[in-house]
C-alpha positions as CSV (number, residue, x, y, z in Angstrom):
1,M,-62.9,208.9,89.1
2,L,-66.1,208.7,86.9
3,T,-67.5,206.1,89.2
4,V,-66.9,208.4,92.2
5,I,-68.6,211.2,90.5
6,W,-71.7,209.0,89.5
7,L,-72.0,207.7,93.0
8,S,-71.8,211.2,94.5
9,L,-74.4,212.4,92.2
10,S,-76.6,209.4,93.0
11,Y,-76.3,210.2,96.7
12,E,-76.8,214.0,96.3
13,E,-80.0,213.3,94.2
14,A,-81.4,210.7,96.7
15,F,-80.8,207.9,94.2
16,E,-83.4,209.3,91.8
17,I,-81.1,209.0,88.9
18,V,-80.9,205.3,89.2
19,I,-84.5,204.4,88.3
20,S,-83.1,202.9,85.0
21,R,-80.2,200.4,85.1
22,D,-77.2,202.5,84.6
23,E,-74.3,200.2,85.4
24,I,-72.8,200.9,82.0
25,F,-72.1,204.6,81.5
26,E,-69.6,206.7,79.6
27,Y,-68.0,210.0,80.1
28,K,-68.0,212.2,76.9
29,W,-66.1,215.4,76.5
30,V,-67.7,217.9,74.3
31,Y,-65.4,220.5,72.7
32,Y,-66.5,224.1,72.4
33,F,-69.9,223.4,73.9
34,D,-72.6,225.5,72.2
35,P,-76.1,225.3,73.7
36,K,-77.5,226.4,70.4
37,K,-76.5,223.2,68.8
38,T,-79.3,220.7,69.7
39,K,-78.2,217.7,67.6
40,V,-75.6,215.3,68.9
41,E,-74.1,214.8,65.4
42,D,-73.3,218.6,65.4
43,A,-71.2,218.5,68.5
44,I,-67.5,217.8,68.6
45,I,-67.2,214.9,71.0
46,Y,-63.7,213.5,72.1
47,D,-62.9,210.1,70.9
48,T,-66.3,209.4,69.3
49,P,-66.5,208.7,65.5
50,A,-69.4,210.1,63.6
51,L,-71.2,206.7,63.4
52,E,-71.1,206.2,67.1
53,K,-72.8,209.5,67.7
54,H,-76.0,208.0,66.4
55,N,-76.0,205.5,69.2
56,I,-76.1,208.2,71.7
57,T,-79.8,208.4,72.5
58,S,-79.7,210.0,75.9
59,G,-77.3,211.9,78.1
60,R,-76.9,214.4,80.8
61,L,-75.0,217.7,80.9
62,I,-73.0,217.8,84.2
63,K,-71.8,221.3,84.9
64,A,-68.7,222.0,86.7
65,T,-70.6,224.0,89.3
66,L,-72.7,220.9,90.1
67,L,-69.5,218.9,90.7
68,S,-68.1,221.6,92.9
69,K,-71.3,221.5,94.9
70,I,-70.8,217.8,95.7
71,A,-67.1,218.2,96.4
72,P,-67.4,217.0,100.0
73,V,-68.9,213.7,98.9
74,I,-66.4,213.2,96.0
75,E,-63.5,213.9,98.3
76,L,-64.8,211.5,101.0
77,L,-65.4,208.6,98.5
78,M,-61.8,209.1,97.2
79,R,-60.2,208.7,100.6
80,D,-62.6,206.5,102.5
81,D,-63.4,202.9,101.5
82,K,-66.3,202.6,104.0
83,A,-68.1,205.5,102.4
84,F,-67.4,204.2,98.8
85,V,-68.7,200.7,99.6
86,A,-71.7,202.0,101.6
87,I,-73.0,204.3,98.8
88,S,-72.2,201.6,96.1
89,M,-74.3,199.0,98.0
90,L,-77.1,201.4,98.6
91,K,-77.2,202.5,95.0
92,S,-77.3,198.8,94.0
93,S,-80.2,198.4,96.4
94,F,-82.2,201.2,94.7
95,L,-81.5,199.7,91.3
96,M,-83.3,196.6,92.4
97,H,-86.2,198.3,94.3
98,Y,-86.8,202.0,93.7
99,F,-89.0,204.3,95.7
100,C,-89.0,208.0,96.5
101,L,-86.5,208.3,99.4
102,I,-87.3,212.0,99.9
103,C,-91.0,211.4,100.3
104,E,-90.4,208.4,102.6
105,L,-88.2,210.3,104.9
106,S,-90.4,213.4,104.9
107,K,-92.2,214.6,107.9
108,N,-95.1,215.4,105.6
109,P,-98.1,213.0,106.5
110,H,-99.2,213.2,102.8
111,P,-96.1,212.3,100.7
112,H,-96.2,213.2,97.0
113,H,-95.1,209.6,96.1
114,P,-96.7,207.2,98.5
115,S,-95.5,203.6,98.5
116,Y,-97.8,200.6,97.9
117,D,-97.6,196.9,98.3
118,P,-97.7,194.8,95.1
119,E,-100.9,193.1,94.1
120,I,-101.1,189.4,94.9
121,W,-100.4,188.6,91.2
122,E,-97.3,190.8,91.2
123,Q,-95.7,189.2,94.3
124,A,-93.9,186.4,92.6
125,S,-92.1,188.7,90.3
126,I,-91.4,191.5,92.7
127,I,-90.3,189.6,95.8
128,P,-86.9,188.5,94.4
129,S,-85.9,192.1,93.7
130,M,-87.1,193.3,97.1
131,E,-84.9,190.4,98.7
132,V,-81.8,191.6,96.9
133,A,-82.6,195.2,97.8
134,I,-82.8,194.3,101.4
135,V,-79.5,192.3,101.3
136,Q,-77.7,195.3,99.6
137,A,-79.1,197.8,102.0
138,C,-77.9,195.7,104.9
139,K,-74.4,195.4,103.3
140,S,-74.4,199.3,103.0
141,A,-75.0,199.7,106.7
142,E,-72.6,196.8,107.6
143,A,-69.8,198.5,105.6
144,I,-69.9,201.3,108.1
145,L,-71.1,199.8,111.3
146,G,-69.9,196.2,111.0
147,T,-72.0,193.1,112.1
148,P,-73.9,193.8,115.3
149,P,-72.4,191.7,118.2
150,N,-74.2,189.2,120.4
151,R,-76.5,191.2,122.7
152,E,-75.6,189.0,125.6
153,N,-71.9,190.1,125.3
154,R,-72.0,193.4,127.3
155,G,-68.5,194.4,126.4
156,S,-68.9,193.9,122.7
157,S,-72.3,195.6,122.7
158,L,-70.9,198.6,124.5
159,R,-68.0,198.9,122.1
160,H,-70.5,198.5,119.1
161,K,-72.6,201.4,120.5
162,E,-69.6,203.6,121.0
163,R,-68.7,202.9,117.3
164,W,-72.0,204.3,116.4
165,I,-71.3,207.6,118.2
166,S,-67.7,207.7,116.9
167,L,-68.6,207.1,113.2
168,L,-72.1,208.6,113.0
169,G,-72.4,211.1,115.7
170,I,-75.9,209.7,116.6
171,K,-76.9,207.6,119.6
172,P,-78.0,204.1,118.7
173,E,-80.8,204.3,121.1
174,D,-82.3,207.2,119.1
175,L,-85.7,206.6,117.4
176,F,-85.8,205.3,113.9
177,E,-89.1,206.8,113.2
178,K,-89.8,204.9,110.0
179,A,-90.0,201.6,112.0
180,N,-90.9,203.1,115.3
181,K,-88.0,201.5,117.1
182,S,-84.5,202.5,118.0
183,F,-81.8,202.4,115.4
184,I,-79.9,199.7,117.2
185,D,-83.0,197.5,117.7
186,F,-83.9,197.9,114.0
187,Y,-80.2,197.0,113.0
188,Y,-80.5,193.7,114.9
189,D,-83.9,193.1,113.3
190,L,-82.5,193.9,109.9
191,F,-80.0,191.0,110.2
192,S,-82.2,188.5,111.8
193,D,-85.6,189.1,110.4
194,L,-85.0,190.7,106.9
195,R,-81.5,190.0,105.6
196,N,-81.2,186.3,106.7
197,P,-84.5,185.1,105.1
198,S,-83.7,187.2,101.9
199,A,-80.2,186.0,101.6
200,H,-81.1,182.2,102.1
201,S,-84.2,181.1,100.3
202,Y,-83.7,177.3,100.6
203,G,-86.0,177.0,97.7
204,N,-88.8,178.9,99.3
205,I,-90.5,182.2,98.1
206,Q,-90.8,184.7,100.9
207,F,-94.6,185.5,100.3
208,D,-94.8,187.3,103.7
209,L,-92.3,189.9,102.7
210,E,-93.9,193.3,102.6
211,R,-92.7,196.2,100.5
212,E,-92.9,198.4,103.5
213,K,-90.3,196.3,105.2
214,T,-88.0,196.7,102.2
215,I,-88.5,200.4,102.2
216,E,-87.7,200.5,105.9
217,A,-84.4,198.6,105.4
218,Q,-83.4,201.0,102.6
219,C,-84.4,204.1,104.6
220,F,-82.4,202.9,107.5
221,S,-79.3,202.4,105.5
222,A,-79.8,205.7,103.7
223,L,-79.9,207.4,107.2
224,I,-76.8,205.6,108.3
225,V,-74.9,206.6,105.2
226,R,-76.1,210.3,105.5
227,A,-74.9,210.4,109.1
228,Y,-71.6,209.0,108.3
229,I,-71.1,211.5,105.5
230,Q,-72.1,214.4,107.6
231,K,-69.8,213.4,110.4
232,N,-66.7,212.6,108.2
233,A,-66.9,214.8,105.1
234,L,-64.9,218.0,104.8
235,D,-66.7,221.3,104.6
236,L,-67.4,222.7,101.0
237,K,-64.5,225.1,100.9
238,D,-61.8,222.6,102.2
239,A,-63.1,219.8,99.9
240,Q,-62.9,222.1,96.8
241,E,-59.4,223.2,97.8
242,K,-58.3,219.6,98.3
243,L,-59.7,218.6,94.9
244,D,-58.1,221.7,93.3
245,F,-61.3,223.2,91.8
246,N,-60.6,226.2,89.6
247,Q,-62.8,228.9,91.2
248,E,-62.2,231.3,88.3
249,F,-63.5,228.8,85.8
250,L,-66.6,228.1,88.1
251,K,-67.5,231.7,87.9
252,R,-67.6,231.5,84.1
253,V,-70.2,228.6,84.1
254,R,-73.5,229.9,82.7
255,K,-76.9,228.9,84.2
256,D,-78.5,228.5,80.8
257,M,-76.0,225.8,79.5
258,S,-78.3,223.0,78.3
259,T,-79.4,221.2,75.2
260,K,-82.7,219.5,74.1
261,L,-81.0,216.2,74.5
262,T,-79.7,216.6,78.0
263,K,-82.0,218.9,79.8
C-alpha cells in the first residue's frame, strides 16, 4: 500500500518528488502529532527506538486530505496492473533523468525551467542515464499500449489504433506537439530510433543522443499515462467511497499541520 501511495504522489506532483533517489523509504506513524514540537526526538514515533530517531534527517508530513485528493489514482493502481507498471516505469525514468515535466508540457513559450543539452565534456557521464530513462519511458507506454505492430499488417495496425481509443480516449493520429508528429508515428520512432539503440549498445557510446530526444520520450509516456488514468480512474467521490475514507476525520485535518523538519 505504501508503494501505491508513493507512486500516486509521484504522479500527482509530476514526478518532482523523485529528484533524489528514493527507492528506499519508510512510513512512520507519529502519535499525538503536535505541530509545536519541532524536534524529531520529541515526537512519539511508532516502532522507532530513541537511537533510530537521530538517523531521521528528512521527512514529509503527508496529510490525510492529500491522500483523499489522490484517491482516484490510488484506487486505480490497486486494481489495475497496467497503471501500476506504467507509473512505476515512468517514475524510474525520471529517477535516471529528471526535468520539469510541467514546464516542458506547458503552452508557455518561455518555460520557467528550460531544458538544455549537456556540454561536450558532460556527455560521456550523462548519456548512460538518458539511455536508461528512454528505455524505462518506452516500457511505461508499452505497459498500456503494447508493442506497436508491423505497419504493413493493416489488420494489426487497425486493431492497435482501436486499442488507443479504447484505453486512452485519444486518436493515435492526434498531434504530439513536443515532437511535432502524430502520437502513433512517435510511438514507432520511440521503439526504432530511441529505445533500440539505447537498449543495445554493442560496446558503443551513443554520442548523437540529444537530451531533447530523451525529454520527448518521457513527455510522450507521461501523456499516455495521464490519458489512461483520466479514462479509467473513478471520479473523486466514488474512489473515496471505495477506499473507505473517513469523511468526518478529513474535516478535522488542520491546514497548519506542519513541522520545521517536514515543511
